C-alpha distance (Angstrom), angle and dihedral (degrees) to the residues before:
residue distance angle dihedral
M1 . . .
L2 3.80 . .
D3 3.78 115.2 .
I4 3.81 94.7 -173.0
V5 3.80 141.5 -21.3
I6 3.80 113.5 -139.5
D7 3.79 118.4 -158.6
S8 3.80 113.3 -151.2
R9 3.79 118.2 -114.3
Q10 3.80 128.3 -148.3
A11 3.80 116.4 -103.8
A12 3.82 135.7 162.5
I13 3.80 124.1 -128.5
S14 3.81 96.2 177.2
E15 3.79 138.8 4.9
H16 3.80 92.1 -81.0
I17 3.83 106.8 21.1
N18 3.77 119.9 86.9
V19 3.79 118.5 -176.4
K20 3.75 140.5 -169.5
R21 3.82 104.3 -110.7
I22 3.81 111.8 -152.0
L23 3.81 105.3 162.4
P24 2.98 139.1 67.4
F25 3.81 98.5 45.5
R26 3.80 125.8 173.3
Q27 3.79 95.3 -121.7
R28 3.79 95.1 39.1
R29 3.79 116.2 24.9
M30 3.82 98.3 172.5
V31 3.81 142.2 20.6
G32 3.79 106.3 -155.6
P33 3.83 103.7 -44.6
F34 3.84 92.8 -27.6
I35 3.80 107.9 112.9
F36 3.81 101.7 164.7
M37 3.80 137.3 33.6
D38 3.81 130.2 175.9
H39 3.79 129.7 177.2
A40 3.82 114.2 -158.8
G41 3.78 121.7 -170.1
P42 2.87 156.9 -63.7
V43 3.83 78.2 -131.6
T44 3.80 106.9 -151.2
S45 3.80 101.4 -178.6
A46 3.78 134.8 30.4
P47 3.80 129.8 -148.4
S48 3.76 122.1 -124.5
P49 2.93 114.2 -87.0
I50 3.81 97.1 31.3
S51 3.82 89.0 -142.4
K52 3.82 88.2 80.6
M53 3.82 86.0 78.4
D54 3.80 93.4 57.7
V55 3.80 122.1 118.0
L56 3.81 102.4 -139.1
P57 3.82 123.0 -138.4
H58 3.79 111.0 -64.1
P59 3.83 135.1 163.6
H60 3.81 137.1 -108.1
I61 3.80 135.7 -174.0
G62 3.81 134.2 -179.5
L63 3.80 99.4 16.8
S64 3.78 147.3 71.0
T65 3.79 120.2 -122.0
V66 3.80 115.8 -143.8
S67 3.82 114.7 -161.2
Y68 3.80 117.7 -167.7
L69 3.79 122.4 173.6
L70 3.79 124.0 -152.2
G71 3.80 89.9 -176.8
G72 3.78 142.7 -6.0
K73 3.79 131.5 24.8
V74 3.83 135.8 -79.3
T75 3.81 130.5 -175.0
H76 3.81 115.3 -137.0
R77 3.83 121.4 -161.2
D78 3.80 124.7 176.0
S79 3.81 146.0 176.0
L80 3.81 91.3 -90.4
G81 3.80 90.3 64.6
V82 3.80 92.5 -107.0
E83 3.79 115.7 151.5
Q84 3.80 111.9 -175.2
V85 3.79 129.2 170.7
I86 3.81 103.6 -145.7
I87 3.80 117.5 -146.9
P88 3.83 132.7 180.0
G89 3.79 118.7 -68.5
E90 3.80 96.1 22.0
V91 3.79 125.5 115.4
N92 3.79 115.2 -135.2
W93 3.79 110.1 -170.1
M94 3.81 117.5 -174.7
T95 3.81 117.4 -177.9
A96 3.79 110.9 -157.3
G97 3.80 97.3 -172.4
R98 3.82 108.6 159.6
G99 3.80 92.0 -0.7
I100 3.79 145.6 -39.9
A101 3.80 137.1 167.3
H102 3.79 125.7 -147.3
S103 3.78 142.7 168.6
E104 3.79 134.0 -147.3
R105 3.79 114.4 -147.8
F106 3.80 130.1 -173.0
E107 3.77 103.1 -149.7
D108 3.81 104.5 156.0
P109 3.84 113.3 72.7
A110 3.82 90.5 -171.1
V111 3.81 92.8 73.1
L112 3.80 90.6 62.4
Q113 3.77 98.2 50.5
Q114 3.82 95.1 93.3
G115 3.77 102.6 25.1
Q116 3.78 92.0 -91.7
L117 3.81 99.8 143.4
E118 3.82 112.0 100.2
L119 3.80 125.4 150.4
I120 3.79 135.6 -179.0
Q121 3.78 114.2 -162.5
T122 3.78 126.4 -177.2
W123 3.79 134.2 177.2
V124 3.79 120.8 -141.4
A125 3.81 114.8 -156.0
L126 3.79 114.3 -131.5
P127 3.81 124.9 -124.0
E128 3.82 111.4 -101.6
K129 3.81 93.2 -106.1
E130 3.83 90.1 54.1
E131 3.80 99.6 44.2
E132 3.83 92.3 99.1
A133 3.81 95.3 41.7
D134 3.79 121.3 136.9
P135 3.82 112.9 -84.6
A136 3.81 114.6 -103.7
F137 3.80 141.6 173.4
E138 3.80 129.3 -157.3
N139 3.79 131.8 179.9
F140 3.82 120.3 -157.0
K141 3.80 120.9 -164.9
P142 3.83 121.6 -136.3
E143 3.80 91.1 -107.6
Q144 3.84 88.9 60.9
L145 3.81 91.5 58.1
P146 3.82 118.7 78.6
V147 3.79 118.3 -122.1
F148 3.80 125.0 -158.7
T149 3.80 124.1 -162.6
D150 3.78 133.2 -175.2
T151 3.78 134.9 152.4
G152 3.81 105.3 -44.4
I153 3.82 93.1 -8.4
W154 3.80 133.6 101.9
M155 3.79 121.3 167.4
R156 3.80 138.6 166.9
L157 3.81 123.4 -159.4
I158 3.80 107.6 -131.1
A159 3.80 96.2 -179.0
G160 3.81 143.7 -21.6
N161 3.78 122.2 18.8
A162 3.80 135.5 -59.4
Y163 3.81 138.1 144.8
G164 3.81 88.7 13.5
L165 3.82 91.8 -59.6
R166 3.82 123.4 129.4
N167 3.79 135.8 166.9
E168 3.81 140.7 -177.5
V169 3.81 97.0 -94.4
K170 3.80 103.4 124.7
T171 3.80 113.3 -128.3
L172 3.79 125.2 -178.6
S173 3.81 98.2 -150.2
P174 3.83 135.7 26.9
L175 3.82 109.9 -76.4
F176 3.78 145.7 132.7
Y177 3.79 132.0 -144.3
L178 3.82 124.6 178.2
H179 3.80 140.9 173.1
V180 3.82 107.5 -142.1
V181 3.81 131.8 -175.0
L182 3.82 119.9 -168.7
E183 3.79 128.3 -171.0
A184 3.80 117.9 -134.2
G185 3.80 112.1 -78.2
T186 3.81 95.0 22.8
R187 3.81 119.3 136.6
F188 3.80 118.2 -147.2
A189 3.81 134.2 -177.5
L190 3.80 127.5 -151.0
P191 3.82 122.7 -115.4
Q192 3.79 113.9 -92.9
E193 3.81 101.5 -153.8
H194 3.84 96.4 81.1
S195 3.79 127.4 66.9
E196 3.83 97.7 -146.2
R197 3.81 119.8 47.3
G198 3.77 134.4 173.8
V199 3.82 135.5 -178.6
Y200 3.81 119.7 -156.6
V201 3.81 116.1 -161.9
V202 3.81 107.9 -139.0
R203 3.80 93.6 171.6
G204 3.77 137.6 -6.7
T205 3.80 136.3 26.9
L206 3.79 123.8 -68.1
E207 3.80 129.7 -166.8
T208 3.79 126.0 -154.7
G209 3.79 129.8 155.2
G210 3.80 90.0 6.7
Q211 3.84 93.0 -61.6
L212 3.80 130.0 108.8
Y213 3.81 123.2 -129.4
R214 3.78 127.6 -170.6
E215 3.78 146.1 -164.5
G216 3.80 114.6 -47.2
Q217 3.82 97.0 28.1
L218 3.80 126.7 117.1
L219 3.81 114.6 -154.4
V220 3.81 113.5 -156.9
F221 3.80 114.4 -165.7
T222 3.78 129.5 -150.1
K223 3.77 120.3 -106.9
K224 3.81 117.6 -84.9
S225 3.81 93.0 8.7
D226 3.79 117.8 134.6
P227 3.80 106.2 -148.7
V228 3.79 124.5 179.4
L229 3.80 117.8 -144.2
L230 3.80 119.7 -150.0
A231 3.82 119.4 -161.6
K232 3.81 106.1 -138.9
E233 3.80 88.2 -172.3
H234 3.80 136.5 -2.6
C235 3.83 104.1 -47.0
T236 3.78 136.4 -166.4
L237 3.81 113.3 -161.2
M238 3.79 139.6 177.3
L239 3.82 113.8 -148.4
L240 3.79 118.0 -162.3
G241 3.78 142.8 159.0
G242 3.76 143.5 100.0
E243 3.77 137.9 162.1
P244 3.82 120.7 -22.4
L245 3.81 118.1 -110.8
G246 3.80 98.5 -160.5
D247 3.78 129.9 -103.6
R248 3.79 120.6 -26.2
F249 3.78 133.3 -167.7
I250 3.79 114.3 -133.0
W251 3.80 127.2 -170.2
W252 3.80 123.4 164.4
N253 3.83 103.8 -44.2
F254 3.79 96.3 -21.0
V255 3.81 126.0 101.3
S256 3.80 125.2 -178.5
S257 3.79 143.8 149.0
R258 3.85 86.9 -130.5
K259 3.79 125.1 64.1
E260 3.81 92.0 -152.1
R261 3.81 90.3 57.4
I262 3.81 89.3 59.8
E263 3.80 89.4 53.5
Q264 3.80 90.3 50.4
A265 3.80 91.1 50.7
K266 3.80 90.7 52.8
E267 3.79 90.5 54.4
D268 3.81 92.1 43.2
W269 3.81 90.4 56.9
K270 3.79 92.8 45.8
Q271 3.80 91.5 51.0
G272 3.80 96.6 43.8
R273 3.79 95.6 -113.6
I274 3.82 90.8 132.8
I275 3.77 100.0 67.5
L276 3.79 123.8 -134.1
P277 3.81 122.9 -119.7
P278 3.82 104.6 -79.8
N279 3.82 90.1 -135.5
D280 3.83 93.9 45.8
N281 3.80 107.8 35.5
H282 3.80 105.9 122.9
E283 3.81 96.3 92.1
F284 3.79 138.5 16.6
I285 3.78 143.4 172.9
P286 3.81 112.0 -94.3
L287 3.78 121.5 -135.7
P288 3.82 108.7 -81.0
E289 3.76 117.4 -109.7
D290 3.78 103.1 -82.7
K291 3.80 104.0 -114.5
S292 3.79 100.0 136.9
K293 3.78 136.9 53.6
P294 3.79 127.9 -124.6
A295 3.80 90.2 -124.0
G296 3.79 94.4 87.0
G297 3.77 148.5 -55.8
P298 3.78 126.7 84.3
C299 3.78 118.0 -34.6
P300 3.80 121.2 -120.2
E301 3.80 112.8 -98.9
L302 3.80 99.7 -24.6
L303 3.78 111.7 -150.0
S304 3.76 133.0 -165.6
């Protein structure tokens, strides 16, 4: 029933933030439209000054970023002039389309005092006809996101549809994305309405098919299988997937169905044609030294 198990790898998104990098992976670059997944934290210590943790303004094309906090607080600023303090339980959905720049700043030292900062960020590739869409940003409060509870189960629908749940988060292709908490001993089945399905173990130990899986692993299941997950202890999971969009090129923070569009985005960033956030435009991340090709392999210094 398992197609592949992906072990997270360590990566850095700023001078003082290391993350567990889950997607992309050489043997499995996407799950449904999800092409990127990072798990940051819990961050247990902060540098001085805290600004050393910041992710400076950087560009994206051809994707939507989905920021979901399990703890802490992050300030998002982007080219549209949006300034949004992101807090746990919200969905922050930024569609890059033809091009956007944004920053992620950590401006409240109090949230780091007890290891509270924890962030899951994913990228959703856009369908070809939407790759050059206008950039957009939307914030959805926890009360806008349906929650389901049953014995030993708590889950919130972040986006898409699953288990009969829907919300107002606008998606451009069929997908599902859920935050799930299971008590020890709880059995749980995956949604059947999507052809590609993955389960990322944030915390705890999970059993399926007689094997144990632990924190930092993404389990990707074969199509039409009907696995049952058993929480061996208290577990926090992220469930995600949907329908595949076809192959995508990915280089740094750029995603496209066309290799030449990646090259254009590189030049656009060099020449300042992707504007900086108007309220955060005094510094930015330059284009990485071009040592890899968009055709495949790991991207240089992926950022969120």
